C-alpha positions in Angstrom: 37.4 -9.0 -44.7 36.8 -9.9 -48.6 39.2 -8.3 -51.2 36.7 -5.5 -51.9 36.8 -4.1 -48.6 40.3 -3.4 -48.5 41.7 -0.1 -48.9 43.8 -1.5 -52.0 43.8 -4.8 -54.2 45.3 -7.5 -52.2 47.7 -7.9 -54.7 49.5 -4.9 -53.7 50.1 -5.5 -50.0 51.6 -8.9 -51.6 53.9 -7.5 -54.1 55.0 -4.7 -51.0 55.7 -7.1 -48.7 54.2 -5.3 -46.1 52.7 -8.7 -44.2 56.4 -10.1 -44.3 57.9 -9.9 -40.6 60.7 -11.4 -39.3 62.2 -14.9 -37.7 62.5 -13.0 -34.4 59.0 -12.6 -33.0 58.0 -10.8 -29.5 55.2 -11.8 -27.3 53.6 -8.6 -28.3 53.2 -9.2 -31.4 52.3 -12.7 -31.8 48.5 -12.2 -32.1 49.3 -10.3 -35.6 50.9 -13.0 -37.1 48.6 -15.2 -39.6 51.2 -17.9 -39.6 54.9 -18.9 -39.5 56.4 -20.3 -42.7 58.8 -23.2 -42.4 61.7 -21.5 -42.3 60.8 -19.7 -39.4 59.6 -16.5 -41.0 56.5 -14.9 -39.6 53.7 -13.8 -42.1 51.4 -10.7 -40.7 47.5 -10.8 -41.4 47.1 -8.8 -44.4 42.9 -7.8 -43.2 44.3 -7.0 -39.6 46.6 -4.3 -41.2 44.3 -3.3 -43.5 41.6 -2.4 -40.3 44.8 -1.1 -38.2 45.4 1.5 -41.2 41.8 2.6 -41.2 41.9 2.9 -37.2 45.2 5.0 -37.1 43.9 7.3 -39.9 40.7 7.7 -38.1 42.9 8.7 -35.1 45.1 10.7 -37.3 42.3 12.4 -38.9 41.5 14.4 -35.5 45.1 15.5 -34.9 46.2 19.2 -35.7 50.0 18.6 -34.8 50.9 15.4 -35.5 54.8 14.5 -35.9 56.0 11.5 -38.1 59.5 10.2 -37.6 62.0 7.6 -39.2 65.0 7.5 -38.6 65.3 4.2 -41.0 66.3 5.6 -44.5 64.1 3.1 -46.2 61.4 5.5 -44.6 62.6 8.8 -45.4 60.6 9.2 -48.9 57.3 8.2 -47.7 57.1 10.0 -44.7 58.3 13.4 -46.2 55.6 12.7 -48.8 53.1 11.8 -45.8 53.7 15.1 -44.3 53.7 17.0 -47.1 50.4 15.9 -48.3 48.7 15.8 -44.3 50.1 18.8 -43.4 51.8 17.0 -40.3 55.3 17.7 -39.8 57.9 15.1 -40.0 61.5 14.3 -38.6 64.0 11.9 -40.5 67.3 10.7 -39.7 68.7 11.6 -36.2 65.8 12.6 -33.8 67.8 15.3 -31.7 67.2 14.8 -28.0 65.0 17.6 -26.3 62.7 17.8 -29.5 59.6 16.9 -27.2 60.7 17.8 -24.1 63.4 21.3 -24.3 61.0 24.5 -24.7 64.5 26.1 -25.1 65.6 23.9 -28.3 64.9 26.0 -31.3 63.3 23.1 -33.3 61.1 22.2 -29.9 57.7 21.4 -31.0 54.9 20.2 -29.2 52.7 17.4 -31.1 49.1 16.0 -30.4 50.1 12.8 -31.3 53.3 11.0 -32.5 53.9 8.2 -35.6 56.9 6.3 -35.2 58.1 4.0 -38.4 60.1 1.6 -35.8 59.6 2.0 -32.3 63.3 0.5 -31.7 65.2 2.5 -34.2 62.8 6.0 -33.4 63.3 4.9 -29.4 64.7 8.2 -28.5 61.2 10.0 -30.1 59.1 7.3 -28.4 60.8 7.8 -25.0 60.4 11.6 -25.4 56.6 11.0 -25.9 56.0 8.6 -23.5 57.5 11.6 -21.1 55.2 14.0 -22.3 52.5 11.8 -22.6 51.9 12.1 -26.2 49.9 9.2 -27.8 51.8 7.3 -30.1 50.8 5.3 -33.5 53.8 3.0 -34.0 54.4 1.0 -37.2 55.6 -2.3 -35.6 57.1 -5.9 -36.7 57.0 -8.8 -35.7 60.5 -8.1 -33.6 59.2 -5.2 -31.8 57.9 -4.2 -28.5 54.8 -2.3 -28.4 53.9 -1.8 -24.7 54.2 1.5 -25.1 52.3 2.1 -28.3 48.7 3.7 -28.1 47.5 2.3 -31.7 49.9 -0.5 -33.3 50.1 -1.1 -37.2 51.7 -4.3 -37.8 53.8 -4.6 -40.6 57.0 -4.9 -42.3 58.5 -1.9 -41.3 62.0 -2.2 -42.9 61.1 -2.6 -46.5 61.0 0.5 -48.5 58.1 -0.8 -50.7 55.7 -1.7 -47.8 56.5 1.7 -46.2 55.6 3.7 -49.0 52.5 1.8 -49.3 51.5 2.0 -45.8 52.4 5.5 -45.5 50.5 6.3 -48.8 47.2 4.5 -47.7 47.5 6.8 -44.5 47.8 9.6 -46.0 44.6 9.2 -48.2 42.6 8.1 -45.4 43.8 11.3 -43.7 43.5 13.7 -46.3 40.0 12.6 -47.2 38.6 12.5 -43.5 40.2 16.2 -43.1 38.5 16.7 -46.6 42.1 17.4 -48.1 42.4 17.5 -51.4 44.8 14.3 -52.2 46.3 13.9 -56.0 49.5 11.9 -54.6 50.2 8.3 -56.3 51.5 5.3 -55.0 55.0 6.0 -56.9 55.5 9.5 -55.4 55.8 8.0 -51.7 58.5 6.2 -53.2 57.2 2.8 -54.2 58.4 1.2 -57.5 56.3 -1.3 -59.0 59.3 -4.1 -59.9 56.8 -6.7 -61.2 58.2 -9.3 -59.6 55.9 -12.3 -58.3 53.9 -11.0 -55.2 54.9 -12.6 -51.9 52.1 -15.1 -51.0 50.4 -15.2 -47.7 
C-alpha cells in the first residue's frame, strides 16, 4: 500500500508509535508482526493496521448500538471522543459485571457490536459479549490473545498517542460511512504532537 493510499500520512502513524508492539508476543499476533528489532521488540505492519481500521470502520458503519470500552486510562479521552462523534455508547474505567448480561441492572445495555481497547484489561466486557454472542472488534497488541475477537486491529493499544490516532481514524471513517458530520481534530482525541522523532518502522 502506498503512502497516498493510507488514511493519514505515514509519519503520523510513526510519530504516534501505533506500530510499536512489545517483546512479549503471542502466536495469535505473529501474522501481524512486520519485524522484530534486535532488542526483541516487535514492530507491527502499518499498512495492515491501516487496512484493518478501514475494515473495522466498515463493520461499525452498519452498527446502530455499538459500545466501546476502555479500562485503561490511556484510552479514556479517545474513547469518549469516539463515542461523542459517532453517537455510540462508551464505558471507561471499571466495567460493571452484568452490564451486558443482567437485564435488571440499571445500566444494562444490548449492543449490536462491542469494541474493546485491550482484550486483556477489558476482559469482563469481552467475557459478557461472548456469552451474549455480540460481535467483538478488538485493538490488539503483540501480547494479546485474540481467539474471541471477530475483527482484530493490530496496534499499540497501550500508548495514549496511538489510541488517540486509531480512534480518530475510526471515528472519521465511521462518520463518513454514516453520512454524519465530522469536525473533530486529532488533538480533540487527546493526541499531543510533541515533535519528537518518529519511531522507525
